[in-house]
N, C-alpha and C positions, 0 to 999 in steps of 0.2 A: 272383232273378228279379224281372223288372217285373208291375205290373197287366196284366192283359188283360181286353178285354171283348170277348163276341162278337156281330157287327155281325148276320149270317145263319148257317146254316149250314154255309158255306165260308169265312168271314171273320172270325180276327180281329186285334184291335188292338190297342194298348198304350194304357196312360188319357191320356196327352197326345194320341193323333188320335184318344181318342173325344172329350174335352174340347173340340177344335178343332170336331167333327161338332156335339157338342150345342147350341155356342155360335152355328151357321149355319144361314141357311135356301137358300142360294143353290139353284141347279137340280142341279149337279152334286153337290150334298151330299144333298137330298132320292132322285137315284141311286144313291147309296151305300146310302139307308137304307131304298130299296123297294125295288130288286132282289134276286135272286140272281147274286151274282157268280162267274167262271172259277172253276174248284179251281187252277190252276194261279200263281196268285197267296195267300199266305196271313200269314198276324202283322205288318200291318203296324207299324212304329215311326218315332217322330222319328230325325235326324240332328242334329247339331251346325251341320249347313247350310241354312240358311233357306228353301230351295227344295227340299231333297231329302227324300227318304225312304227306309226300308230294305225288306224285303222276304223269306220266304223261299218262295221256289220251291214252286211243288204237287209236284214230283217229290222232294223233302225232307219235304215236310211228316209224311209214315208214318211216315217213320225217326226221325226225332227226338219225337213223338210215344209210339212204340211203344216206343223207348226211355227215355226221359223227359226228355229233355233238356233244359233253357232253350231255347225255339224265336230268345230275343234273344240267345244267346250266342255267343262271333267261334268263327273254327276251326270250322262245317257248312256253308257255302256261303250268308250271305245275300247278297243283294243292295241297290244300291241304284241309282235312280228319281228323274230331275227331277219334281217333284211334279201339272210341266201332263201328263207322260209317262204319268201313274197310269191313269186314265180310262182309256186305250188297251192296258193290261193288265186294268184289275178287267167289263171287257165286252166283248162280241163288236161288227162294226163298225158291222152293220146296226143293233143298239139305238143306239148313239152316234148312229149317222147319222141314225136318227128323235126324237130327244127333244134330242143334245146340238149348241148353235151355237157357232163357237169363240168368239164374246163369251162364254160361259159358264165356259169352259174361263177364259178371261184370265181372270173373275170371278174363278173358285175360287182360281188361283193367284195373286192380289192379296190375298185373304183369309188365306191360308198363310202370307206372307211378315208381310203385318200382325199376324196373330196370335203367330208366336213370335218376331219381330226386334222386339227390347226393348232392342237396343245403342242408346246416339247417340239416345234422346229422352227429353225430360222432359215430364208436364204439370202446366200450371202453372194458378191459377184466380188472373184479378184484377178489377182494377175501380175505377174512379176515371181519374185521367190516363192508367192503364196500359193503358187502352181503348185511348184514340185510341193511344198509341204503335205496341200491335201489331197495329192496320187499317194500318197506314205501307206502304209498299210498298219504303219502302228497309230497311226489317228480314225482308223476305220469302227464303225460302232459293229455288235452282234458279231462276232467273228464267223467266216466264215460260210455267212451264207449270200446269195446274189450274183449276182454278173461283176457288180462291183469288187469282191472276194478272188475272183476269177481273172483280172486283168494281168496279163503280162508285167506292166510298168510299175507293178505295187510294190514294188521291192526296195528296199535299200539302197543294195546293186545298183538297180537302173536307174537313181537320181541323176545322173549324170547326162542320164541319153536323152533328160526333158527340156535341154536347153534351149532346141525350138520354139516351146514354147516361154520362156522367158525370158527374151531375151528380145520381145516383139511383143513388147504390154500393151500397146496401142493397134497392134493389130487379132492378138487373141487374150481373148482372157479365161474366165472360168464359171460355173454358177453352180454353187455347193449348196447343199442341203447338210445341213447342223441340228441332232441332236444332242441331250444333254443327257450324258449316262450317271449312273448311280452314286455314284460322287459329284454331281455339275458340272463334269468336267466337258465339253461339246470335244463330238467324234464327228464325224462324216458320213452320213447314211445314203448321199448319192452326192454324182458329179457329173457333170456335162462342159466341152470346150464350149467356149463362144468366138466363132470368128468373125470379125468386124469389118469386114471388105473380102467381101465373097462379091466374082464376078460371074457371070452367068454370061451365055455366047453372043449376047448385043452391047455387052460391054456397060450391063445397070449393077451397079452395085448393094449388093445385100448382106444384112447379115444372119447370119448361121450357127444356129445351136447343130452342134453333133452328137455323136453318140451319149445313148444318158446312161450312163451304169447307177445299180440302184441296188442295196438290199432286200429292197419287197419290190416286186412287181407293181405294185398298187402307188409306189413316189414316180412311175413315169408319166401322169396322168397331171400331176404339180411340175415338173420341169418342163410338159406342153401346155401345160397356163398359162407357166412363167414368158415362155417365148411367145409366142399367143397378143401376149397382154404390153410383150417388150419390143415389138417389132419386129422378130425374129424367125425366119421359117425352118425346117428341122430338119431332120432326116429321121424317113417313113418307120422304117424299124431300124431297131437296135439289135443289129448284127452286123458282122465285118466285111459282107455280100453287096451288100445295097444300094452301091459308093454315091449311086444317081438319082435313088427314090428320095421327093421331096415333100413332108409336107406339109403342106399350104391349107393353111384353112381348112385339114381335115383332112383336104383330099389329096391322093394322093396324085403327087408328077413326075411327068422324068425330065430329069436336067443334068446338062451341061458345066459344072460349076469349077471352076478355078481363086486360087487366094496365090498372089506374090507376096515375097517376104524379102526385102534388105538383109535380114540378117540372116542367109538359115545358109552359107560355108560354112559346116561345126566340124568336130570330129567325128560325135556320136548324134544317131537322129531314132528319134522317140518311132514305132509301131503308129501309123496311123487308120483310125477306121476306114472315112470319108475323103482323102485327098492325100493318095501314096503312091500316085502318081507324077513323080518329081523332074521335072524339068531344073538339069543341074544350072544349066548359061543361064536361065533367064529366073532361077529361085523362086521356082512359080509349080505351084502344091495341085494340083487336080482330080477329081473323082469318074476321070476319062481317061483314058491312053494314045490323048492324039497327042505327039512330040513327046515324049518320056524318056530319061537315062535309068533311072532307078525307080523298084519300086522296096518304096518304106512301109514294108511288112515282114521285118524280122524284130525279136523280141533280146538281141543280141547285141543293139545302138549301132550296126553295121547296113549297107547298100548294100538291095539285092538288085541285078540286074532283071532287063524283062526274061521275059516267060522262053524256054528255049523254046525249036521248032518244037510243033507238037511229037513229032515222031522218036524224037530224045526222050528222058527219061527224070523226071526231078521228082526231089524227095520234098517240093514245099508243102507244108500242110493248110489245105481252104477253111479250118477250121479255127482253125489260129486268132484268136483278138487280142484287141489292146490287154 
């Protein structure tokens, strides 16, 4: 018999589904953990399909429990359902309409798939010239999809801008998610820079996972999980604006962070998502505007000076990203 866990007075789930709920904080997950579910579904379990769960209909539950029958056994009337439809079985329509948007259900499905689909994927930490290799778009999977394909540093003519990452292999690495294409060649499905010696305002040394670029949003969960398991804090939101919002065990935290590099005086510089405030004299790259000379948010490899005074005009695009 599978290990089971009671979520509320009407709902019991197997250990794998419990682990999935425990590892996520999406709107749908929070709803499952916070509200009493309907009585016509119970004993939810994981199946061998990455988008499907099984359950025992409510009219079977009393019989199974009265006769001490394994509720996850075959031949007792268990049914399968796509995980995206599960929420409609668990709660009445009026409650769903009040709390859940279709985008929340899409997020829930993506998280579920990422959590359970471990086939045809490999996570690898690279450094040095391999960072340049896995930034290049010819090595990407599934053309023109996701934030990975929107990166302005992916082009061949911008490989020379990545020297900052390549020349400091002890302090800058990159986590890469690889999948095999139809020819069996490994391609990049996601990537995130790893800063090995980040310092907070108290001088504490931390390991930090930068912005996660993926083809599918569901894969962000894979990177976040790896970060937690390997002692990295991470960027809370995957954009180029929230420099100082950090994810620490799922909690949003405001932190001033910086990293100091010896090899920093270069001909070209990359676009930096989280540490763009560059103190040229100290070789310090920060996520805050305390004593900096340049802002590294250019896609042409150059150095951009601090913003002009508010009354002056600037053609800088705040929506530009790596």
